[in-house]
N, C-alpha and C positions, 0 to 999 in steps of 0.2 A: 504494500500500500504506500502511495506517495505521501510524503510529509511536506507541509509547507515550512519554509525556513523559519517563519515566526513561531511555529509550534516547537521546532527543535531548539530555538533560542529560549523559549519559555521552559522547556524540559530541563535544559542545562542549568538555568537559574534556580529552578525548583530543587535541583540536586546540589546546588551550591558549588558548581564547578564551571570552568570556562568551556565555551564551545571549542571543539577540536576540528580545525579546518585543514583539509587536505589541499595540496597545491599541484596543479597539473599544467605542464608546459608542452606536452606532446598531444597531437590531434588524434591519436589512435583510440577508438572506442574500447578495444580489448584492454588497454591500460586502465581505463576507468572501471571496467568490469572487474579487473584484478584487484583494484583498490576498494571497491564498494562494499565488500562483505566483511571488512575488518574493523568496523566501528567508527569510522570518520563521521562526524555529525553532518558535515557538508563538505563540498569541494569547490575550489575556485579555479576557473580556467584563466590562464594568463595570456591575454592578447597583446600585452605590451612587450614583454621580453621573451615570451614563449613562441612556439612555432604554430600557433593556432590562429586561423582566420575566421571571419564571420560565418562562412558556409560550414566549416568544420565545427564551429561552436554550436551551430544549430543541430547538427547530427549528434554531437555529444549531449546536448540538452534532451534529445529524444531518448538516448541511451540512459541517461541519468534518471529520467522520469520512470522508465521501466524498472530501474533498480531501486527506486524510492530514495534517491539521494538528492537533497536540495543543492542547487547550483548557484554560485556567485560568479561574477566575471570581473577581471581587471581589464578595462578597455585600454587602448593604446594611449588615449589622452582624454581630456575633458571635452569630448566631442559629442554634440547633441545627436548627430545622426547615428553614430555607433552605439551610444547609450540607448537610444530609442529602439534600435534594432535588437539589441540584446534583451531588453525588457519585453519587447513584442514576442521574442522567441521563448519566453518563459523563465528567464533568469530572474531571481528574486533578491539578488544582492549585487551591488556595484561597489567595487573598491577603486576609486578614481585617483589616478596619480597626480602629483604636483598641484595640490590645492593650496595656494599661497596667500589667499586673501578672502575676505567675505564675499567679494564679487565673484571670485572663482567658485565659491561654495554655492552662491545663489544661482549661478549658471548650471551647476550640477543638479541642484534641487529642482530647478525649473524643467530640466530634461527628464527627470525621474517621475514627476507627479503630474497627474491630470489636473485641469482647471477645476476649481478656482485656486488650488494650492500651487500649481505649477503650469507649465506650458507644453506638456507632453501631448503629442498628436495622437488622436484615437485611431487604432488599427492593430489591436493585439491578436493577430491572426492565430499564431500558435499558442500563445498564452491563454486565449479563450478556449481552445480545444483542450488544453491541459487542465485548466482550473474552472471552466464553466462560463456560461454566457454572461454572468454577472461579475466576471473578473474585475472589470473596471471600477465597480462600486467599492471594492475592498482592497484594490491593488496596493494603495499606500500603506494600509495596515499590515501588509505582509512583506514590505520591502525593507531591506537593510542597506541604507545608503551611507557609505563610509568615505570620508575625505582623507586622502593620504597626507600625512604630515611628514615632510621630507627635507625641509629647508629652514634656514634661520628666519626667513620671511614668514613662513607658516607658524613657527614658534611664536613670533611676535604677534601674529594675528589670531592666535588660537582662540581667545575668548570670543572674538567676532565670528570666527568660522563656526564654532559649535553653537552659536546663538541663532544661526540661520534656520528658519523653519524648513523642514524637509530633509535635513541632514541628521541621520541617526547617531552619528559619532565619528570616530576617527580610526584610521589604520596607520600605525607607525611603520615607516620604511627606514630601518636603521642604517642601511648602506648609504643612501643619499643624504640622510641627516648627518651622519658622521663625516661625509665628504664635505658638506658645507660648513660644518663646525670646526673640524680639525684637519681638513685636507686629505683625509684617508677614508676610502669607502669600505667600512667594516660592517659586514652583515650581522655580526654578533659583537657589539661594541665591548671593548675592554678599557676605553678611556674614561676616567671618572666623570668628566664633564658631560660626555655623551650619555653615559649610564644614568646620571642624575637627571638629564633632560628628558630621557625616555620615561623614567618613572614619574617625573613631574607632569608630563603630558597625561599619563594614566590618571593620576590623582585629580588633576583639574577637570578632566573630561568627566570622570565618574562623579565628582562633586557637583557638576552641572547637570547630572542625571542623564548623561549620554553614554553611548556604548564605546568601549575602548578595546582595540584589537592591535596585535603586534605580529610582525613577520619574523620568522626564525629559519635557520638553515639546518640545524641539527636536532636530534632527539633530545640530547642533554639540555640544550638551551631552551627548547620548547617546554620541557619539564620545569626548568627554572622559572620561566615566565608564567607558567600555569600556577605555580605556587605563590606568585607575586600579586595575584588578584586581578589579572586581566579578564575581560569578558569573553575574549576569543583569542586563541593562540593558533598560529599556523605552523604545521610541522614541515619536515623536509619535502621538497618537491618530488614528483615522480622520477625525474632524472636523477636527483640526488639519492633517492632510495635504491634505484637500479644500480647506480655506480657504486654505492657502498656495499650492496650485496655482491656485486661482481668482484670488488676488491677482496672481500672476505673469502669468497669462494676460491679465487685464484691463490690467495695466500695460504689457504688450508690444503689445497690440492697440490700446488706446485712447491713441494718441499724437497 
C-alpha cells in the first residue's frame, strides 16, 4: 500500500525518531527496487548532481508508487518548470538547492503550491492518477518543501527564509556550506565553525516550528546526526552504498 510522505513524517515523529531518507543518483528502477525493502522511510532522487533526468524520474516515480515508497526530488535548480513537472509526476517533496534569500524561498513556494497560496499551474496528470481526483485540494498538506541552506548568504537570511509561507523547513548541504565558510567542500564537516553553524541552523529552524533535515555521506555520520535531533537524516547515496560494498567484497576476497 502506498504511503503519503506526510503520513511517514507523522509516523516518525510519533516514534520520536528522524525520518531516514535514502538518496538515489542513478536512473535504474532495479536500484530503487533493491533499496525499497530495507526500511528507508522515503527516497530522494537527485536531479542536480545525479544522472537522472525528468523522463527517468517519472519512470522511477511509477516504480516507487508500486513499492509504496514516498519520493522526494532535488531539482537541478530553483526552476519553476522543473519543480512543477516533478510535482505533477507525483513527487511529494522538493529539496531545492541554493536558496539564499527570502525571495528565492518565495519563488520556490510559489512553484510548489496552488493558488491562492502559490502560483503552481493546474495539471497534475500523474499525481491525480496516483492520489485521486481531489489531489489538488490537499496537495499542500502532503508536500514537504525544503530550502537548501548552503551558503553564508543563506545563513544570514535564515530567519526570513523559514518565515516564508509554503516553505516546510530546510535541508542543510554541508559541502557547499563549508566551501563558502572555510574554502573547503567537506560533506561531513570537521571544522568547529562549520559544525557549530550546522547545529545552529537545526536549532533555529526547529525553534521556529519548521522541519530540519541534513545531508550525510556515511552511515556513521548519519547515525551521529540522527542522535542530534534532526527531523530527517539522509544516508549514503546508492552509488556510495554500491562502492562501499564493492570495496568490502574485493578486500575480503582478494587476499
